[in-house]
N, C-alpha and C positions, 0 to 999 in steps of 0.2 A: 504494500500500500504506500501511497504518497503521504507525506505529512505537510500540513499547511498551518501557518501561524496567522490567526485572525487579526485583521487590521481595522482601524477605525472606519466605520461605514459599512463593514461587512454584515450580512445577514445570512440566515440559513439558505434562503433561496438564491441569493447572489453567489454564495460559495458553490452551491450545487450547480448553478448555471455555468460558472467559470470552469468547473472541471468536467462538465458534461455528464453529470450523474443525477439521480433522482434525490429529492430531499429526504425521502423515506430511507434510502440506503445510507445517506450521510448520517441520519439520526441513529440508525441501527449500529453504525460503527462508532458512534460517540454518545453513549448513554448519559453523559453528564450534561448535555445541552438539551434545551426544551424547544419545541416547535413554536411556542408562543412568547418566548422571552428573548430579548436581545443577547447576542453572544459578546461577552467582554473582550476587548482587544487583548492580544497576548496569549489567548488560549490556543493550544496546538491541537488541530483536528486530524484524525485519520481519514483519508480519502480512499474509497474503494476503487478498484480498477475500472477503466473505461475503454471503449473501443477507439477513442480518439487518439491521434498521434501527438506526441510531445516532442518539441524541437527546441534545441538551444541555439539562440541567435549567434551567427558567426560574424566576424569582422567583414564589413563590406555588404552584408545582407541589406536588401531593401524590400519594401512591401511588394513591389512589382516582381522582384526575383522570387520571393516566396510564393506569390500567386501563381507564377508560371511553374514553379517547382512542384507545388501540390495540386495544381489544377482547380483552384477555387478562387473566387473573387477576393481582391485585397480587402474590400469592406467587410467580408465575412470573417477574415482573420482578425481585423480590428475589433469587430463586434464580439468575437469569442474571447477577447483578451481585454475587455473594458477595464478591469481592475488594475491593469498595468500602466494606465495613463495614456497620453498621446503616443502614437507610433514613432514620432520623431524623437522621443526620449528613450526608446528601448535601447538598452546597451548590450554589447556582446556578452553572452553567457545567460541572458534572460531566457527563462523557460516559457515557450509559447505553447498554447493549446491550438492544434490544427484540427478543426472539426471533421469528423468522419463524414464522407459524402460531400456533395456540392451545395450546402446551404448558401443562399444568396440574399437573405433578408438582412436588413439593418436593425429595425425596431424589433425588440424581443420582449414578449409579454409573459415570460416564464418566471420572472422574479420581480421584486420591487423595482418600480421605475421612479428614480429620484433625480435630483438636479444634475448629477454627473452624467447619468445615462442620457438625459435630455440634451445637454450641451454637446456631448460627443455625437449623438445621432443627428442633431441639427447640422453639424458640420459635414457628416458623411452624406446626408441626403442632399445638401446643397452642392456637394462636389459631384455626386452621381447624376443628379437630374437638373437639367437646365431650367425647368419650370419652377424650381424651388429656390427661394431666396430667404435669407435670414437677416434679422437686425435686432439690436438690443434697444428696448424701449424704456428701460429704467433698471434700477437695482433694488434688491430687498434690503431690509434692515441690516443684515449681516454682509451686504455687499455682493450677494449672488446676482448674476444677470437675469433679467426677465426678458426672455427671448420671444420674438414674433417670427413666424414663418409666413411667407407670401407664396401662394400657389395660384398660378394662372396670371393672365394679363388683360382680362376683359374690363369693360367700362363699368360694369355693375359690381360694386364693391361690398362684400359682406364679411362678417366676422364670427368666429367661434372661439370660446376660451374654456379652460379647465382648471381644476385645482385651486379655486378661490379658497376652498376649505381643505385643510391639510390632510385629513383622513379620507378625502375623496380623490386621492391621487390617481386612482385607476382611470379617471377621466383624461389624464395626461397621456397615458399610453393608448387609450382609445383614439384620441385625436392624432397622435403621431403615427399610429398604424394606418389611419385613413390617409394621411399625407403621403406615406410611402406607396400605398396601393394606388391612390389616384395619380401620383406622379408616374408610376410605372405604366399605368394604363394610358396616360397621355403620351408618354414617349413611344410606346409600342404601337399606338393607334388602335389597340384592340378594344372591343366593347367590354365594359366591366359592370356587372350587375344591371345589364340591359341599358346602360348609359354610354353615350359617346362622350367620354371624358375630355378628349382633345377638343371637341367642339364646345363643350361646356366651359372649359378653361380659356377659350378664346373670347367668350362672352362675359365671364365672371372672373373677378379676382377675389380669392378667399384668403383673408388674413386670419391666422390662428395664433393665440397665445396659450400654449398647452399647459403651462404651469405658472399661475399667477403668484403662488405662495411657496417658493422653493424652500425657505427656511423651515416653515411648518411641516412640509412634506418630509424633509430630512429628519426632523425630530420624531415624527410618527413612525417612520420606517426604522430608524437606527436607535431610538431611545436616547436617554440622557446619560452621558458619561462624565466623570470628573475631568476637568480640563475644558469643558464647554465654557465659553466666555460669559454665558448667562446662567450658569449652573444653579446658583443659589436662588436667583429670581424665578427661574422656571420651576424649581422644586416648590417654592412657596406658592406660586400661582396654581400649581397642581396639587395643593394641599398635602405636600410631603410625599406624594406617590411618584414612583419611577415608571409607572405605566402611562404611556402617552398615546396609546392606540386610538383613543377617543378624541384627541386634540383636534379642534377645527381652526383655531385662530392662527395668526402669524406669530412670530417669535416673541413679540411684546404682549401677547395675550389679547389682541384686538381681532374681532371677527371682520374680515375684509369685506364680506358681503353685507355688512351693516354700516358701511363707511361713506356712502354716497349721499350727496345733498338732495334727497328726495324725501321730504318730511322726516328728516333725520331725528329731530327733537321728539317726534311722536314715537319713533322706533325706540329711542332711549327710554322713554316712559313705559312703553309696552314691555320691553325686555326686563327692565328693573334690575339690571346687573350692575353692581356698584363699582367694579373695577376689573382689571385685567384677569383673564383666566382662560380655561380651555375653550370656551364658546360664549357667544351672545353678548360680548361687551363691544358696543359700537365705537369705542374710542373717546378721546377727550373732545374731538371736534370732527366734522366731515373732512375726509381726505387727509387726516393726520398721518397716515401710514404711507411710506413711499410706494408700496405695491399698488394701493388703491389710487394714489395720485398719478402714477405712471399709466394706469389703465384709463383714467379719465382724460389725461392729456393725449394719449394715443387715439382714443375714440374721437375727440374733438378735432384732431389733426386729419384723420382719415374720412370723417363724415360718412360712416357706413350707412347702407340702405336698410340693413337689418342685422340683428345680432342674436347669437345663441349662446347662452351661458350654461355649460355642462356641469351638473351636480349629480349626486347620488343620494337617495334612492327613492323608488316609488313608482317608476314607469309612468310618469305624468309629465304634462307640458303646461306650464303656466304662461299665459299669453297677454294678460291685461294688467293695467295699473291705473286705478282711480279714474277711469274713463278718459285718460289721456291717449290711449292707444288709437291708431287709425281704424276706420271701419272694417278694413279687410283682415285685421289681425285674427279674428276668430276663425274665419274661413281658412286662412293659411295654417293655423294651428290644427285644424281638422285634417288638412292635407298631410301635415307632418305626422299626425296620429294614424292615419290610414297607412302611411309608408312604414311606420315603426311598430304599430300596434300599441302605442302609448296612448293614454287617455288625456285629451285636452281638459283643463280645469280652469275655471274662472276663480282666481284667488282673491281673497280679501284678508285684511288684517296683517299686512306685511308692507314695510317701507324700507327705504335706504339701501336697497339692493342695486347691483349694477344694472340689471334689466329694468328695474323701476326708474332709475335715473335716466337711462337711455330713452325710454318711452316718453318720460315727462319733458326731457330737454329737447329731443329731436322730433317727437311726434311721429315716429316711425316704428315698424314692427320689431318687437323684442320678445325673446322666449327664454324661459328657464326650463332646461331639460333635466328631469330627475331620472337618471339612467339606472337600470338594474333594480333589484329588490332584495331586502334583507336588512342587516344591521351594518352600519359603517364601522370600519372600512370593509368594503365588500371584498371577498376573496377572489384571487385570480382564476379560480375554477369557474367563475361566472363569465370570464372575459369573452369567450367565443360567442356565447349567446348575446351578451351585451353588444358586442361589435356588430353582429348581424343587424341589430335594430338601429344602432347609431349610424352605421355606414349608409343604410337606406335613407335615414332621416336627413343626413347631411347632403346626400345627392339630391333629394327632393328639394331642400332649401336652395340649392344652386340653380334650380329651374324657376324660382320665383322672379317676377319682374313687377315691382309695385311702384 
């Protein structure tokens, strides 16, 4: 067996993915670790054998040479070795995992999808597909980039975002998988899910911000370890508990989807949350948090025709806000519902969300999509079923012209 020393940011699923083994086999070989608890850095794990090839980098090796040597795409080699950092930093002697067979996907939904996976995949997608562009629209409290991807070049500009709430990070990998599949279909010219994606992307520009709350996502996935710059503050906000799986807020304990200037004062009164914590604190003022402020500025700059905010869970579509929505919003929500089998809902008693602010400010269609069903964070075992629904819904939204 191989031995592996756990590093900061590692999780059970990430280690299993890196070595190409199942989480169950990794647990069986390491009875000291638990499926539902973070693994402390420094723990040495036993890794069972795999059919993948392991290769020690030689002086002069390049990704192109390795791609030719093993007959698989260079992006597949990079994707299989995410934990080693950028390929430009790989040194001679570094042990690479060369996946068995010819996998050619970049986005991988087999493990937690966090800020590092997102940034690396954004770069890989932009390099592989001409129709994908990336830009940084702001930074989180801890300085992590908030990345937007542009797909297509049409005059009708729409937007989708994910992971406003930290424990809803599965929405990030849903959106990133859609970007990869749509870009591949556009490049090949093939029909995808009965849609001519190349034609759609000549008529539509889709801007995506897959991870609005990268600091919170990392906290939910990796847990809180000594050395975190906000260790004491976070422990206090979480009432002394080291379990952060239910955390929705950003790293300062502010709910980013209660941050927008759309009857914000009424939302504060309704929530009744006195201060920072895992959820439901709207902050000291609207747009006090850099993540929310970046989203507002980006939206004002782009002047989207419609927006879709991806959340979990409930399999519902919220389409209205205090009668500010345009007349066609309900009919459009019904179209999204038919495509995805989600239920359109006229929501009351909610303010200060991104969708609420967009509708009130621009008087254009805005939708909150509650994907999947269950208890957050939803498990990755739901991913395939969720993706079927969300891919259909996004393609349907790309046909709207209002």
